[in-house]
DSSP file (Angstrom, degrees, kcal/mol; ACC not computed):
  #  RESIDUE AA STRUCTURE BP1 BP2  ACC     N-H-->O    O-->H-N    N-H-->O    O-->H-N    TCO  KAPPA ALPHA  PHI   PSI    X-CA   Y-CA   Z-CA
    1    1 A M              0   0    0      0, 0.0     3,-0.1     0, 0.0     0, 0.0   0.000 360.0 360.0 360.0 136.0  -38.2   32.7  -60.7
    2    2 A G        -     0   0    0      1,-0.2     2,-0.1     0, 0.0     0, 0.0   0.057 360.0 -49.2 -75.1-170.8  -38.0   36.5  -60.0
    3    3 A Q        -     0   0    0      1,-0.1    -1,-0.2     0, 0.0     2,-0.2  -0.388  61.1-121.0 -61.6 133.1  -38.0   39.3  -62.6
    4    4 A A        -     0   0    0     -3,-0.1    -1,-0.1    -2,-0.1     2,-0.1  -0.529  28.6-118.1 -72.3 143.4  -35.5   38.7  -65.3
    5    5 A T     >  -     0   0    0     -2,-0.2     4,-2.5     1,-0.1     5,-0.2  -0.371  23.7-109.2 -76.1 162.7  -32.9   41.5  -65.6
    6    6 A R  H  > S+     0   0    0      1,-0.2     4,-2.5     2,-0.2     5,-0.2   0.879 121.3  56.5 -58.5 -37.2  -32.6   43.5  -68.8
    7    7 A S  H  > S+     0   0    0      2,-0.2     4,-1.6     1,-0.2    -1,-0.2   0.931 108.4  45.7 -61.1 -45.3  -29.4   41.7  -69.5
    8    8 A E  H  > S+     0   0    0      1,-0.2     4,-1.7     2,-0.2    -1,-0.2   0.893 112.2  52.1 -63.9 -39.5  -31.1   38.3  -69.3
    9    9 A L  H  X S+     0   0    0     -4,-2.5     4,-2.6     1,-0.2    -2,-0.2   0.870 105.3  54.7 -65.9 -36.5  -33.9   39.7  -71.5
   10   10 A R  H  X S+     0   0    0     -4,-2.5     4,-2.7     2,-0.2    -1,-0.2   0.872 105.1  53.9 -64.8 -34.7  -31.5   40.9  -74.1
   11   11 A K  H  X S+     0   0    0     -4,-1.6     4,-2.0     2,-0.2    -1,-0.2   0.904 109.4  48.5 -63.1 -40.7  -30.0   37.4  -74.2
   12   12 A T  H  X S+     0   0    0     -4,-1.7     4,-2.4     2,-0.2    -2,-0.2   0.913 110.9  50.0 -63.8 -44.1  -33.6   36.1  -74.9
   13   13 A I  H  X S+     0   0    0     -4,-2.6     4,-3.0     1,-0.2     5,-0.3   0.923 109.3  51.8 -60.9 -44.4  -34.1   38.8  -77.6
   14   14 A M  H  X S+     0   0    0     -4,-2.7     4,-2.3     1,-0.2    -1,-0.2   0.911 109.9  49.7 -58.1 -43.1  -30.8   37.8  -79.2
   15   15 A T  H  X S+     0   0    0     -4,-2.0     4,-2.5     2,-0.2    -1,-0.2   0.907 111.8  47.8 -62.6 -43.1  -32.0   34.1  -79.2
   16   16 A I  H  X S+     0   0    0     -4,-2.4     4,-2.5     2,-0.2    -2,-0.2   0.931 112.6  48.0 -64.4 -46.2  -35.3   35.1  -80.8
   17   17 A L  H  X S+     0   0    0     -4,-3.0     4,-2.2     1,-0.2    -2,-0.2   0.871 111.5  51.5 -63.4 -36.6  -33.6   37.2  -83.5
   18   18 A Y  H  X S+     0   0    0     -4,-2.3     4,-2.2    -5,-0.3    -1,-0.2   0.943 109.7  49.6 -61.8 -48.2  -31.2   34.4  -84.2
   19   19 A Q  H  X S+     0   0    0     -4,-2.5     4,-2.4     1,-0.2    -2,-0.2   0.906 110.5  49.6 -58.4 -44.7  -34.1   32.0  -84.6
   20   20 A I  H  X S+     0   0    0     -4,-2.5     4,-3.1     1,-0.2     5,-0.2   0.900 108.6  53.1 -62.9 -41.7  -35.9   34.3  -87.0
   21   21 A A  H  X S+     0   0    0     -4,-2.2     4,-2.7     2,-0.2    -1,-0.2   0.903 109.4  49.3 -60.9 -40.9  -32.7   34.7  -89.1
   22   22 A V  H  X S+     0   0    0     -4,-2.2     4,-2.0     2,-0.2    -2,-0.2   0.936 112.5  47.4 -63.3 -46.5  -32.4   30.9  -89.4
   23   23 A Y  H  <>S+     0   0    0     -4,-2.4     5,-3.1     2,-0.2     4,-0.2   0.940 114.6  46.1 -59.2 -48.1  -36.0   30.7  -90.4
   24   24 A Q  H ><5S+     0   0    0     -4,-3.1     3,-1.3     1,-0.2    -2,-0.2   0.922 111.7  51.4 -62.3 -44.3  -35.7   33.5  -93.0
   25   25 A N  H 3<5S+     0   0    0     -4,-2.7    -1,-0.2     1,-0.3    -2,-0.2   0.852 116.4  40.3 -61.7 -35.8  -32.4   32.0  -94.3
   26   26 A N  T 3<5S-     0   0    0     -4,-2.0    -1,-0.3    -5,-0.2    -2,-0.2   0.284 111.7-120.2 -97.1   9.7  -34.0   28.6  -94.8
   27   27 A K  T < 5 +     0   0    0     -3,-1.3     2,-0.5    -4,-0.2    -3,-0.2   0.877  56.2 160.2  53.1  42.6  -37.3   30.1  -96.1
   28   28 A I      < -     0   0    0     -5,-3.1    -1,-0.2    -6,-0.2     2,-0.1  -0.815  41.3-121.4 -94.6 131.8  -39.2   28.6  -93.2
   29   29 A Q        +     0   0    0     -2,-0.5     2,-0.3    -5,-0.0    -1,-0.0  -0.452  41.3 167.7 -68.4 143.0  -42.6   30.1  -92.4
   30   30 A Y        -     0   0    0     -2,-0.1     2,-0.5    -6,-0.0     3,-0.1  -0.988  35.8-128.7-152.4 157.8  -43.0   31.4  -88.9
   31   31 A K     >  -     0   0    0     -2,-0.3     4,-2.1     1,-0.1     3,-0.5  -0.959  18.0-144.8-109.2 122.5  -45.3   33.5  -86.8
   32   32 A L  H  > S+     0   0    0     -2,-0.5     4,-2.3     1,-0.3     5,-0.2   0.893  99.2  54.0 -53.4 -45.7  -43.4   36.2  -84.9
   33   33 A D  H  > S+     0   0    0      1,-0.2     4,-2.9     2,-0.2    -1,-0.3   0.893 108.9  49.2 -56.6 -41.1  -45.7   36.0  -81.9
   34   34 A E  H  > S+     0   0    0     -3,-0.5     4,-2.7     2,-0.2    -1,-0.2   0.892 108.8  51.4 -69.0 -39.6  -45.1   32.2  -81.6
   35   35 A V  H  X S+     0   0    0     -4,-2.1     4,-1.2     2,-0.2    -1,-0.2   0.920 114.4  45.0 -62.2 -42.1  -41.3   32.6  -81.8
   36   36 A I  H  X S+     0   0    0     -4,-2.3     4,-1.1    -5,-0.2     3,-0.4   0.945 113.8  48.3 -65.2 -49.2  -41.4   35.2  -79.0
   37   37 A T  H >< S+     0   0    0     -4,-2.9     3,-0.5     1,-0.2    -2,-0.2   0.892 108.6  54.3 -60.9 -41.2  -43.9   33.1  -76.9
   38   38 A D  H 3< S+     0   0    0     -4,-2.7    -1,-0.2     1,-0.2    -2,-0.2   0.833 111.0  46.4 -61.7 -32.0  -41.8   30.0  -77.3
   39   39 A A  H 3< S+     0   0    0     -4,-1.2     2,-0.4    -3,-0.4    -1,-0.2   0.660 103.1  75.3 -85.9 -16.6  -38.7   31.8  -76.0
   40   40 A L    <<  -     0   0    0     -4,-1.1     3,-0.1    -3,-0.5     4,-0.0  -0.810  53.7-165.6-105.8 135.2  -40.3   33.5  -73.0
   41   41 A E  S    S+     0   0    0     -2,-0.4     2,-0.4     1,-0.3    -1,-0.2   0.876  88.8  19.8 -76.8 -41.0  -41.3   31.9  -69.7
   42   42 A I  S    S-     0   0    0      2,-0.0    -1,-0.3     0, 0.0     0, 0.0  -0.967  99.0 -92.3-128.9 149.0  -43.4   34.9  -68.9
   43   43 A D        -     0   0    0     -2,-0.4     2,-0.4    -3,-0.1    -2,-0.0  -0.257  45.9-171.6 -55.5 136.9  -44.9   37.6  -71.2
   44   44 A N     >  -     0   0    0      1,-0.1     4,-2.1   -35,-0.0     5,-0.1  -0.945  24.2-161.6-144.0 120.7  -42.5   40.5  -71.4
   45   45 A E  H  > S+     0   0    0     -2,-0.4     4,-3.5     1,-0.2     5,-0.3   0.884  93.4  56.5 -66.0 -40.7  -43.1   43.9  -73.1
   46   46 A F  H  > S+     0   0    0      1,-0.2     4,-2.4     2,-0.2     5,-0.2   0.929 109.8  46.0 -58.0 -46.1  -39.5   44.8  -73.4
   47   47 A V  H  > S+     0   0    0      2,-0.2     4,-2.8     1,-0.2     5,-0.3   0.946 115.4  46.3 -62.3 -48.6  -38.7   41.7  -75.3
   48   48 A K  H  X S+     0   0    0     -4,-2.1     4,-3.0     1,-0.2     5,-0.4   0.937 112.4  50.1 -60.3 -47.8  -41.7   42.1  -77.6
   49   49 A D  H  X S+     0   0    0     -4,-3.5     4,-2.4     1,-0.2    -1,-0.2   0.919 114.4  44.4 -58.1 -45.0  -41.0   45.8  -78.2
   50   50 A C  H  X S+     0   0    0     -4,-2.4     4,-2.8    -5,-0.3     5,-0.2   0.924 115.2  46.4 -68.5 -44.5  -37.4   45.1  -79.1
   51   51 A V  H  X S+     0   0    0     -4,-2.8     4,-2.5     2,-0.2     5,-0.2   0.955 117.4  43.0 -64.3 -49.0  -38.1   42.1  -81.3
   52   52 A Y  H  X S+     0   0    0     -4,-3.0     4,-2.8    -5,-0.3     5,-0.2   0.900 114.5  52.6 -62.4 -39.5  -40.9   43.9  -83.2
   53   53 A G  H  X S+     0   0    0     -4,-2.4     4,-2.4    -5,-0.4    -2,-0.2   0.932 110.6  45.8 -61.5 -47.2  -38.8   47.1  -83.4
   54   54 A V  H  < S+     0   0    0     -4,-2.8     4,-0.3     1,-0.2    -2,-0.2   0.922 115.6  46.6 -62.7 -43.9  -35.9   45.3  -84.9
   55   55 A M  H >< S+     0   0    0     -4,-2.5     3,-0.6    -5,-0.2     4,-0.2   0.893 113.9  48.3 -67.0 -38.8  -38.1   43.4  -87.4
   56   56 A T  H 3< S+     0   0    0     -4,-2.8     3,-0.3     1,-0.2    -1,-0.2   0.897 123.3  31.7 -65.8 -41.1  -40.0   46.6  -88.3
   57   57 A H  T 3X S+     0   0    0     -4,-2.4     4,-3.0    -5,-0.2     5,-0.2   0.167  81.5 120.4-104.4  17.0  -36.9   48.7  -88.8
   58   58 A Q  H <> S+     0   0    0     -3,-0.6     4,-3.0    -4,-0.3     5,-0.2   0.853  73.9  51.8 -56.8 -39.2  -34.5   45.9  -90.1
   59   59 A D  H  > S+     0   0    0     -3,-0.3     4,-2.0    -4,-0.2    -1,-0.2   0.939 114.6  42.2 -62.4 -46.0  -33.8   47.6  -93.4
   60   60 A E  H  > S+     0   0    0     -3,-0.2     4,-2.6     2,-0.2    -2,-0.2   0.920 115.3  50.9 -65.8 -42.9  -32.8   50.9  -91.8
   61   61 A I  H  X S+     0   0    0     -4,-3.0     4,-2.6     1,-0.2    -2,-0.2   0.923 111.3  47.5 -60.2 -46.0  -30.9   49.1  -89.1
   62   62 A D  H  X S+     0   0    0     -4,-3.0     4,-3.0    -5,-0.2    12,-0.3   0.876 110.9  52.0 -64.9 -36.7  -29.0   47.0  -91.6
   63   63 A E  H  X S+     0   0    0     -4,-2.0     4,-2.2    -5,-0.2    -2,-0.2   0.924 110.6  47.5 -64.8 -43.5  -28.2   50.1  -93.7
   64   64 A I  H  X S+     0   0    0     -4,-2.6     4,-0.9     2,-0.2    -2,-0.2   0.923 113.7  48.9 -61.8 -43.9  -26.9   51.9  -90.6
   65   65 A A  H >X S+     0   0    0     -4,-2.6     4,-1.8     1,-0.2     3,-1.0   0.949 111.7  48.0 -60.1 -49.7  -24.8   48.8  -89.8
   66   66 A N  H 3< S+     0   0    0     -4,-3.0     6,-0.3     1,-0.3    -1,-0.2   0.840 108.6  54.3 -63.6 -33.8  -23.4   48.5  -93.3
   67   67 A N  H 3< S+     0   0    0     -4,-2.2    -1,-0.3     1,-0.2    -2,-0.2   0.712 118.3  36.0 -70.5 -19.2  -22.5   52.2  -93.4
   68   68 A N  H << S+     0   0    0     -3,-1.0     2,-0.4    -4,-0.9    -2,-0.2   0.534  92.3  95.6-114.1 -10.3  -20.5   51.8  -90.2
   69   69 A L  S >< S-     0   0    0     -4,-1.8     3,-0.9     3,-0.2     2,-0.8  -0.709  85.3-114.1 -80.7 131.2  -19.0   48.3  -90.6
   70   70 A N  T 3  S-     0   0    0     -2,-0.4     3,-0.1     1,-0.3    -2,-0.1  -0.538  81.7 -34.4 -74.0 108.0  -15.5   48.7  -92.0
   71   71 A K  T 3  S+     0   0    0     -2,-0.8     2,-0.3     1,-0.2    -1,-0.3   0.853 122.9  97.6  50.6  40.7  -15.5   47.2  -95.6
   72   72 A W    <   -     0   0    0     -3,-0.9     2,-0.3    -6,-0.3    -3,-0.2  -0.933  64.2-135.8-148.3 163.1  -18.0   44.6  -94.3
   73   73 A T    >   -     0   0    0     -2,-0.3     3,-1.7    -3,-0.1     4,-0.4  -0.956  23.8-121.4-128.0 154.4  -21.8   43.9  -94.4
   74   74 A I  G >  S+     0   0    0     -2,-0.3     3,-1.4   -12,-0.3    -1,-0.1   0.827 109.9  62.7 -61.1 -32.7  -24.0   42.7  -91.6
   75   75 A T  G 3  S+     0   0    0      1,-0.3    -1,-0.3   -13,-0.1     7,-0.1   0.654  93.9  63.4 -71.5 -12.3  -25.1   39.7  -93.6
   76   76 A R  G <  S+     0   0    0     -3,-1.7    -1,-0.3     2,-0.1    -2,-0.2   0.631  89.9  86.2 -82.4 -13.6  -21.5   38.4  -93.6
   77   77 A L  S <  S-     0   0    0     -3,-1.4     2,-0.0    -4,-0.4    -3,-0.0  -0.432  94.0 -94.2 -79.1 159.5  -21.7   38.1  -89.8
   78   78 A G     >  -     0   0    0     -2,-0.1     4,-2.7     1,-0.1     5,-0.2  -0.304  39.9-104.9 -66.6 160.5  -23.0   35.0  -88.2
   79   79 A F  H  > S+     0   0    0      1,-0.2     4,-2.3     2,-0.2     5,-0.1   0.856 121.2  51.4 -59.2 -37.3  -26.7   35.0  -87.1
   80   80 A T  H  > S+     0   0    0      2,-0.2     4,-2.4     1,-0.2    -1,-0.2   0.933 111.5  46.8 -65.2 -44.9  -25.8   35.5  -83.5
   81   81 A D  H  > S+     0   0    0      1,-0.2     4,-2.5     2,-0.2    -2,-0.2   0.896 111.2  52.1 -64.5 -40.0  -23.6   38.5  -84.2
   82   82 A Q  H  X S+     0   0    0     -4,-2.7     4,-3.1     1,-0.2     5,-0.3   0.923 109.4  50.5 -58.7 -44.1  -26.2   39.9  -86.5
   83   83 A A  H  X S+     0   0    0     -4,-2.3     4,-2.4     2,-0.2     5,-0.2   0.919 110.7  47.9 -62.4 -44.9  -28.8   39.6  -83.7
   84   84 A I  H  X S+     0   0    0     -4,-2.4     4,-2.1     1,-0.2    -1,-0.2   0.935 116.0  44.2 -61.2 -46.7  -26.5   41.4  -81.2
   85   85 A L  H  X S+     0   0    0     -4,-2.5     4,-2.7     2,-0.2     5,-0.2   0.911 113.3  49.5 -67.8 -43.6  -25.7   44.2  -83.6
   86   86 A R  H  X S+     0   0    0     -4,-3.1     4,-2.7    -5,-0.2    -1,-0.2   0.922 112.0  48.6 -63.2 -43.0  -29.3   44.7  -84.8
   87   87 A L  H  X S+     0   0    0     -4,-2.4     4,-2.7    -5,-0.3    -1,-0.2   0.937 113.0  47.4 -61.5 -45.9  -30.6   44.8  -81.2
   88   88 A A  H  X S+     0   0    0     -4,-2.1     4,-2.7    -5,-0.2    -2,-0.2   0.917 113.2  47.3 -64.4 -43.4  -28.0   47.3  -80.2
   89   89 A I  H  X S+     0   0    0     -4,-2.7     4,-2.6     2,-0.2     5,-0.4   0.922 111.6  51.9 -64.6 -42.0  -28.6   49.6  -83.2
   90   90 A Y  H  X S+     0   0    0     -4,-2.7     4,-3.0    -5,-0.2     5,-0.4   0.950 112.8  44.7 -56.7 -49.0  -32.3   49.4  -82.6
   91   91 A E  H  X S+     0   0    0     -4,-2.7     4,-1.1     1,-0.2     6,-0.3   0.895 114.0  49.8 -65.1 -39.3  -31.9   50.4  -79.0
   92   92 A L  H  < S+     0   0    0     -4,-2.7    -1,-0.2    -5,-0.2    -2,-0.2   0.923 123.7  28.4 -63.0 -44.2  -29.4   53.2  -79.8
   93   93 A I  H  < S+     0   0    0     -4,-2.6    -2,-0.2    -5,-0.2    -3,-0.2   0.859 130.3  30.0 -89.7 -38.2  -31.5   54.7  -82.5
   94   94 A Y  H  < S+     0   0    0     -4,-3.0     2,-0.3    -5,-0.4    -3,-0.2   0.461 109.3  57.2-110.0  -2.1  -35.1   54.0  -81.6
   95   95 A T  S  < S-     0   0    0     -4,-1.1     0, 0.0    -5,-0.4     0, 0.0  -0.785  72.7-123.3-127.1 172.3  -35.3   53.8  -77.8
   96   96 A D        +     0   0    0     -2,-0.3     3,-0.1     2,-0.1    -4,-0.1   0.351  64.2 131.1 -93.5   4.3  -34.5   55.9  -74.7
   97   97 A T  S    S-     0   0    0     -6,-0.3    -2,-0.1     1,-0.1     5,-0.1  -0.371  74.2 -97.4 -57.6 132.4  -32.1   53.3  -73.2
   98   98 A P    >>  -     0   0    0      0, 0.0     4,-2.1     0, 0.0     3,-0.6  -0.266  29.1-127.6 -55.2 136.1  -28.9   55.2  -72.3
   99   99 A D  H 3> S+     0   0    0      1,-0.3     4,-2.6     2,-0.2     5,-0.2   0.879 107.4  54.5 -53.5 -44.5  -26.3   54.8  -75.1
  100  100 A V  H 3> S+     0   0    0      1,-0.2     4,-2.4     2,-0.2    -1,-0.3   0.872 108.5  49.6 -61.7 -37.0  -23.6   53.6  -72.7
  101  101 A V  H <> S+     0   0    0     -3,-0.6     4,-2.7     2,-0.2     5,-0.2   0.932 110.4  50.2 -65.5 -46.4  -25.9   50.8  -71.4
  102  102 A V  H  X S+     0   0    0     -4,-2.1     4,-2.3     1,-0.2    -2,-0.2   0.938 113.9  44.3 -57.2 -49.6  -26.8   49.7  -74.9
  103  103 A I  H  X S+     0   0    0     -4,-2.6     4,-2.4     1,-0.2    -1,-0.2   0.921 114.0  49.2 -65.9 -44.5  -23.1   49.5  -76.0
  104  104 A N  H  X S+     0   0    0     -4,-2.4     4,-2.5    -5,-0.2    -1,-0.2   0.914 111.6  49.3 -60.6 -43.0  -22.0   47.7  -72.8
  105  105 A E  H  X S+     0   0    0     -4,-2.7     4,-2.3     2,-0.2    -1,-0.2   0.913 111.1  49.6 -63.7 -42.4  -24.8   45.2  -73.0
  106  106 A A  H  X S+     0   0    0     -4,-2.3     4,-2.6    -5,-0.2    -1,-0.2   0.910 111.6  48.8 -63.0 -41.9  -24.0   44.4  -76.7
  107  107 A I  H  X S+     0   0    0     -4,-2.4     4,-2.5     2,-0.2    -1,-0.2   0.898 109.3  52.7 -66.1 -39.8  -20.3   44.0  -75.8
  108  108 A E  H  X S+     0   0    0     -4,-2.5     4,-1.5     2,-0.2    -2,-0.2   0.920 111.6  46.0 -61.2 -43.4  -21.2   41.7  -72.9
  109  109 A L  H  X S+     0   0    0     -4,-2.3     4,-2.6     1,-0.2     5,-0.3   0.919 112.3  51.2 -63.6 -42.9  -23.3   39.5  -75.3
  110  110 A A  H  X S+     0   0    0     -4,-2.6     4,-2.5     1,-0.2    -2,-0.2   0.857 105.4  56.0 -64.2 -34.7  -20.5   39.6  -77.9
  111  111 A K  H  < S+     0   0    0     -4,-2.5    -1,-0.2     1,-0.2    -2,-0.2   0.884 115.0  39.7 -62.2 -37.2  -17.9   38.5  -75.2
  112  112 A L  H  < S+     0   0    0     -4,-1.5    -2,-0.2    -5,-0.2    -1,-0.2   0.857 132.6  19.2 -78.8 -36.6  -20.1   35.5  -74.5
  113  113 A Y  H  < S+     0   0    0     -4,-2.6     2,-0.3    -5,-0.1    -3,-0.2   0.558 110.9  64.1-119.4 -10.8  -21.2   34.5  -78.1
  114  114 A S  S  < S-     0   0    0     -4,-2.5     2,-0.1    -5,-0.3     0, 0.0  -0.796  77.5-110.4-116.7 157.9  -18.8   36.1  -80.6
  115  115 A D     >  -     0   0    0     -2,-0.3     4,-2.7     1,-0.1     5,-0.2  -0.368  41.9 -97.4 -79.3 170.7  -15.2   35.6  -81.3
  116  116 A D  H  > S+     0   0    0      1,-0.2     4,-2.4     2,-0.2     5,-0.2   0.866 121.0  50.7 -57.4 -43.9  -12.7   38.4  -80.5
  117  117 A D  H  > S+     0   0    0      1,-0.2     4,-2.1     2,-0.2    -1,-0.2   0.917 113.6  45.2 -62.9 -42.9  -12.5   39.9  -84.0
  118  118 A V  H  > S+     0   0    0      2,-0.2     4,-3.0     1,-0.2     5,-0.2   0.898 110.2  54.5 -68.3 -40.3  -16.3   40.1  -84.3
  119  119 A R  H  X S+     0   0    0     -4,-2.7     4,-2.5     1,-0.2    -2,-0.2   0.922 110.4  46.7 -58.4 -43.8  -16.6   41.5  -80.8
  120  120 A K  H  X S+     0   0    0     -4,-2.4     4,-2.8     2,-0.2    -1,-0.2   0.892 111.9  51.2 -64.7 -39.3  -14.1   44.3  -81.8
  121  121 A M  H  X S+     0   0    0     -4,-2.1     4,-2.5     2,-0.2    -2,-0.2   0.920 111.4  47.0 -63.9 -44.4  -16.0   44.9  -85.0
  122  122 A I  H  X S+     0   0    0     -4,-3.0     4,-2.7     2,-0.2     5,-0.3   0.929 113.5  49.0 -62.2 -45.8  -19.3   45.2  -83.1
  123  123 A N  H  X S+     0   0    0     -4,-2.5     4,-2.2    -5,-0.2    -2,-0.2   0.934 113.2  46.1 -59.6 -48.3  -17.7   47.5  -80.6
  124  124 A G  H  X S+     0   0    0     -4,-2.8     4,-2.1     2,-0.2    -1,-0.2   0.891 113.1  49.8 -62.8 -41.0  -16.2   49.7  -83.3
  125  125 A T  H  X S+     0   0    0     -4,-2.5     4,-2.4     2,-0.2    -2,-0.2   0.935 112.6  45.6 -64.8 -47.8  -19.4   49.8  -85.3
  126  126 A L  H  X S+     0   0    0     -4,-2.7     4,-2.8     1,-0.2    -1,-0.2   0.867 110.1  55.8 -64.8 -35.9  -21.5   50.8  -82.3
  127  127 A D  H  X S+     0   0    0     -4,-2.2     4,-2.4    -5,-0.3    -1,-0.2   0.920 109.2  46.4 -61.4 -44.7  -18.9   53.4  -81.3
  128  128 A K  H  X S+     0   0    0     -4,-2.1     4,-2.5     2,-0.2    -2,-0.2   0.927 113.5  48.4 -63.0 -45.8  -19.2   55.0  -84.8
  129  129 A I  H  X S+     0   0    0     -4,-2.4     4,-2.5     1,-0.2    -2,-0.2   0.917 111.3  51.0 -62.2 -43.4  -23.0   55.0  -84.7
  130  130 A Y  H  X S+     0   0    0     -4,-2.8     4,-2.7     1,-0.2    -1,-0.2   0.928 111.2  47.3 -58.9 -47.2  -23.0   56.5  -81.2
  131  131 A H  H  X S+     0   0    0     -4,-2.4     4,-2.5     2,-0.2    -2,-0.2   0.883 111.3  50.8 -66.4 -37.6  -20.6   59.3  -82.2
  132  132 A D  H  X S+     0   0    0     -4,-2.5     4,-2.1     2,-0.2    -1,-0.2   0.930 111.9  48.7 -59.0 -45.7  -22.7   60.0  -85.3
  133  133 A K  H  X S+     0   0    0     -4,-2.5     4,-1.5     1,-0.2    -2,-0.2   0.927 112.0  47.5 -62.4 -46.9  -25.8   60.2  -83.2
  134  134 A V  H  X S+     0   0    0     -4,-2.7     4,-1.0     1,-0.2     3,-0.2   0.910 110.7  52.4 -62.0 -43.5  -24.2   62.5  -80.6
  135  135 A D  H  < S+     0   0    0     -4,-2.5     3,-0.4     1,-0.2    -1,-0.2   0.881 110.0  48.9 -60.0 -38.7  -22.9   64.8  -83.4
  136  136 A H  H  < S+     0   0    0     -4,-2.1    -1,-0.2     1,-0.2    -2,-0.2   0.769 107.2  55.8 -72.5 -25.3  -26.4   65.0  -84.8
  137  137 A E  H  <        0   0    0     -4,-1.5    -1,-0.2    -3,-0.2    -2,-0.2   0.692 360.0 360.0 -81.7 -16.8  -27.9   65.9  -81.5
  138  138 A Q     <        0   0    0     -4,-1.0    -1,-0.2    -3,-0.4    -2,-0.1   0.478 360.0 360.0 -83.8 360.0  -25.6   68.9  -80.8
């Protein structure tokens, strides 16, 4: 198998974040490295950086999400939706990935894995975060 695309890798990251949420929710012990290794066919820095980044900054990420979700909190979303949103917020705030790419990728994942209402909610939330970020950079 050739190099996985970033889109495919984001799907893997979403799966890993979903798995971690399930473990945390059920108070199951886990080793982050093992969850990552189990999900990857080949070692991948992008996946590791994003998973570790999301886990390291999860409190800040969730706070940003909650401040931008309309009368809603991230923990009320399903684990898959949480994973999509956390990854996108992490990439928007903490990485150099172009904002438009981050948002498009999140929406593509949401089209595949979230229902329409949640997809719209994710889109609206990321749009607000993006505009806040742009306003602060000017």
